[in-house]
C-alpha positions as semicolon CSV with decimal commas, in nm:
position;residue;x (nm);y (nm);z (nm)
1;M;1,827;-0,474;0,795
2;E;2,093;-0,581;0,549
3;E;2,120;-0,399;0,218
4;R;2,229;-0,591;-0,092
5;E;2,258;-0,493;-0,457
6;T;1,917;-0,626;-0,563
7;E;1,737;-0,673;-0,232
8;F;1,703;-0,594;0,136
9;I;1,712;-0,863;0,404
10;Y;1,480;-0,773;0,692
11;T;1,533;-0,992;0,999
12;I;1,298;-0,990;1,297
13;H;1,425;-1,134;1,622
14;R;1,211;-1,257;1,907
15;A;1,073;-0,968;2,115
16;R;1,191;-0,941;2,473
17;S;0,906;-0,957;2,723
18;A;0,879;-0,673;2,973
19;G;0,633;-0,853;3,200
20;V;0,334;-0,751;2,991
21;A;0,106;-0,973;2,788
22;T;0,315;-1,170;2,543
23;I;0,237;-1,219;2,178
24;S;0,380;-1,489;1,959
25;I;0,686;-1,416;1,747
26;N;0,469;-1,471;1,439
27;Q;0,221;-1,201;1,549
28;Y;0,513;-0,974;1,638
29;A;0,690;-1,036;1,304
30;S;0,368;-0,980;1,109
31;S;0,306;-0,646;1,276
32;R;0,670;-0,535;1,233
33;L;0,671;-0,638;0,865
34;A;0,338;-0,461;0,802
35;S;0,475;-0,143;0,962
36;F;0,794;-0,166;0,758
37;L;0,611;-0,223;0,428
38;G;0,365;0,056;0,505
39;G;0,656;0,293;0,562
40;L;0,829;0,173;0,247
41;K;0,513;0,233;0,044
42;W;0,477;0,581;0,194
43;V;0,837;0,695;0,130
44;S;0,838;0,547;-0,222
45;G;0,525;0,733;-0,328
46;G;0,293;0,431;-0,335
47;L;0,514;0,162;-0,489
48;E;0,471;-0,203;-0,393
49;F;0,755;-0,452;-0,359
50;R;0,794;-0,831;-0,379
51;V;0,846;-0,985;-0,034
52;N;0,947;-1,346;0,027
53;E;0,975;-1,503;0,371
54;Q;1,312;-1,680;0,380
55;R;1,307;-1,810;0,738
56;C;1,022;-1,847;0,983
57;T;1,002;-1,926;1,354
58;A;0,681;-2,120;1,291
59;M;0,896;-2,358;1,084
60;G;1,157;-2,391;1,361
61;D;1,396;-2,112;1,263
62;E;1,538;-1,877;1,528
63;V;1,425;-1,562;1,345
64;C;1,178;-1,444;1,084
65;E;1,364;-1,324;0,775
66;F;1,216;-1,150;0,473
67;I;1,371;-1,075;0,134
68;I;1,243;-0,748;-0,015
69;R;1,334;-0,692;-0,381
70;R;1,455;-0,343;-0,470
71;N;1,260;-0,326;-0,798
72;P;0,898;-0,235;-0,734
73;L;0,613;-0,449;-0,863
74;L;0,336;-0,190;-0,890
75;G;0,304;0,182;-0,874
76;P;0,361;0,498;-1,073
77;G;0,618;0,452;-1,346
78;C;0,664;0,076;-1,298
79;G;0,523;-0,029;-1,635
80;N;0,754;-0,113;-1,921
81;P;0,751;0,189;-2,156
82;K;0,822;-0,048;-2,446
83;T;0,492;-0,225;-2,377
84;T;0,191;-0,085;-2,560
85;L;-0,157;-0,151;-2,429
86;L;-0,461;-0,136;-2,655
87;I;-0,781;-0,043;-2,474
88;I;-1,102;-0,110;-2,665
89;E;-1,390;0,049;-2,475
90;D;-1,708;0,208;-2,607
91;D;-1,761;0,418;-2,292
92;V;-1,533;0,720;-2,343
93;D;-1,518;0,803;-1,970
94;I;-1,401;0,450;-1,881
95;A;-1,150;0,450;-2,170
96;D;-1,010;0,786;-2,051
97;M;-0,982;0,661;-1,693
98;L;-0,798;0,342;-1,801
99;N;-0,575;0,542;-2,033
100;A;-0,477;0,780;-1,752
101;Y;-0,418;0,495;-1,505
102;F;-0,190;0,294;-1,734
103;N;-0,003;0,606;-1,850
104;V;0,086;0,680;-1,488
105;Q;0,204;0,320;-1,456
106;G;0,449;0,390;-1,739
107;Y;0,283;0,210;-2,030
108;K;0,224;0,347;-2,380
109;V;-0,154;0,333;-2,428
110;L;-0,371;0,331;-2,740
111;T;-0,749;0,356;-2,715
112;C;-1,033;0,301;-2,955
113;N;-1,411;0,280;-2,921
114;W;-1,495;-0,050;-3,092
115;G;-1,333;-0,377;-3,194
116;E;-1,309;-0,313;-3,567
117;E;-1,117;0,007;-3,501
118;G;-0,876;-0,183;-3,275
């Protein structure tokens, strides 16, 4: 793992065989990346992050390399507080649920019950 200002570089090298059933580097990299991202989501309180595969053994590279952006994509507090969402919904329970969800995401939310009011 290499840490940079705006991203992490996660490199997965070929697994060494210990005489047991071998899996492909792609299967190995996929499982390692899934474990890493699951842990990242857990320690960050449920945030999700953009991941780009930079190098891939299936394309002839020696390693699998992933770029993970530091800024989360989704999760609590990730919305732009300068962005206001208008929810027009005649079902009060649904409007309340959407309002609560987007508030947690960090957005300013306005709700109304019909289009003319909006």
